[in-house]
Each structure stands twice: as structure tokens, then as C-alpha cells.
N, C-alpha and C positions, 0 to 999 in steps of 0.2 A: 354584659354590663350595659353596653350601649343600647341594646334592644329594650332593656328595663328602663333606662333613662328616658328613652324616646317615648315609651308607653305612658309614663307619667306626665311628661311635659306636653305631649299631644293633647291631653284633656285639660291641663292647667299649666300654661307656660309661665305663670306668675308664682309658681310654687317656690317657696324659700329654699335656697341652696342647702342650708343646714338641715332642713326637714327632709329634703330629697336624699341627702347623704345618709341620714339616720334610717329612713325607710329602706335604703338599699344596703345597709350595713357597711358603709364606706365613709371616707372623710371628705370634708368640703373641698379641699384642694384637688383631690382626684376627680370629683364630679365637675368642678370648674374646668380642669384641663380637658376632660372628655367633651364638655359642652363647646369649648373653644375650638377643639380639634374637629368636631362635627360641623361647626359653623364654617371653618376654613375650607373643609371638604365639600361644602354644600349639601351635606346630608340634612342639616337644619338650614332651611332657605329663609326663614323669617318667623316673626312672632306676631301675626295679625291679631287684631282685636275684633270680636264678633259683636256688632251693634244691631240692636232692634230699632231701626230708624222710625218705625211707626210710633214708638213710645216717646220719641223726641219731637215728633210733629214735623219732620223733615220729609217732604215728598221726594221719593226716588222711584224710578221705574227700572225694574230688573227684567232683562230678557234673555232667553236661551234661544240661540240661533243655530238651526241645523244648516250645515253647508255641505253641498256636494261639489267636488272639485275633480279636476284631471291632474293626477300626480305628474310631477315633472320628471323627465327621463334622467336616470342616474341618481336622483335624489329622493324619489318617492314623495311622501307627503311632507317630509321635513321642511323643505324650502317654502312650500305654501304656508304651513303652519307658522313659520317664522314671520312671513310678511304679515299675517293676521295678528299674531300676538304682539307685534311691535307697535300697534296702534295704542295710544294711551287709554282709549275708551275700554279696551278689552281687559277683562278681569281674569278670564280663564279660557284655555283652548284645549280640547280633548279630541284625540283620534278615537272614533267609536265604530262599532259594528252596526250593521243594518242598512237602511236605505240611504243614509247620509254618511259622509266621511268625518266631519268634525262637528262638535258641539261647541259653540262660542257663547261665553257668558259675558254680558255687559250691563253696566248701569248708566242710566241718564237721568236728567231732571224731569224730562217730559217724554211722552210717547213720540212726539215729533222729533226730539233729539235722537232717539234710538232709530226711528225710521230714516232720518237723514244719514246716520252712520251706515246703515244697511244699504241704502240706495246710492250714496255718493262715494263711499270708501270700499265697502265689502263686495258688493255685487259686481262692480266694474273690474275687479281683479281678473287678469287673463285666465287664471286657472279655475275660477269659480263658474260652475255650471248653473247652480240654482241655490236658493236659500228658503228657509221657512222660519219665520220669527214667531216665538212663543213668549207672550208676556207673563210674568209671574204675578198672579193675582193676589196671593197671600202666602207667606212663609209659615209653615207650621213647625218645621224642624230644620235647622241648618247647621252643618258641621257637628252633628250629634247633640246639639242644644235645642230643646224644645222652645220655640219662639212664641207659640200661641198661649193665651191665658188658659190655665187648667182650671176647670170648674169642679168645685168640691160639692159632692152630693151631701146636702145638710139634712136630708131626711133621716129620721130615726130608723135604725135596723130593727126589724120585727122578726122574731124567730117563731116558727110554728110549734 
């Protein structure tokens, strides 16, 4: 039951509880109890809203920063990750495979703000060996949602 609830709310967290209960063949109280239990257990960690800031006219700069670090003895990458994700500017931190250890996602108002974060907060950390900052130029799809305008081909279809 939990997996089915999570599958539905992952794509639409605003789904009406009664509709969800009907789709799952259950009752509203059971669904509400499951959701509350999963929130308490931190299975459900939040209900973020995905916003296309380009449509609002608000300038934001998104960056994906690859970070190479030296893991700390006895704690591996966890302690380093904790120091990074505790910065309020940081949206996400992922341990990744490849040439770098972490992928850090941040948003700022300007390129300078992002650059200042990297040069004054991230790079000086003792465990950080190097960083590579990649600026997001355009979001086409984010969290499974297509963000770019979809163009409809208005030409008439011709059959041979």
C-alpha cells in the first residue's frame, strides 16, 4: 500500500485524499494515517513545489558544482557532505561516481553570488581538493516535468 501511495503523490502531491483512497481501493482515514506515519518516519521528507521561474520573470542562476574531496577517517564522505549541505545556499548534495565525489546543486540571484559561495565557503573547506562549477543555461525537464515550451507542428499531414 505504501509504495502505491508514494507512486501517486510523487507525481502529484496535491492529489485529493478522497481521490487517492478511491484509486487505491481504501478509505480516507487509512490513507491519512499512512501519510502521517510516512511523514513521521521521514519516508516523506516534504512536498516541494516545482516553479518555472523563467515564466515569472525572476532571475535565478542554478549551478551544479562537482566537488572532489578527501574523505575523513572513520566517517568516509558523510561528515564532508554534512558540512556542505548545512550551508543554506545548497539545495542538494549527491555522492556520485566518476572523477568527482559530490554533485552540489545551488541557486543564487547572480553568477557572482554563486561564484562567491564556491570561492569563499565551499573551496576553502579542509577536505575539498577541487571544484568544477557548471551553470545551468536552460531547464528542459526538471523532476519529471517538461519545463520548455512544447512546439506544436501546425502543418497539415499529407498522406501519399
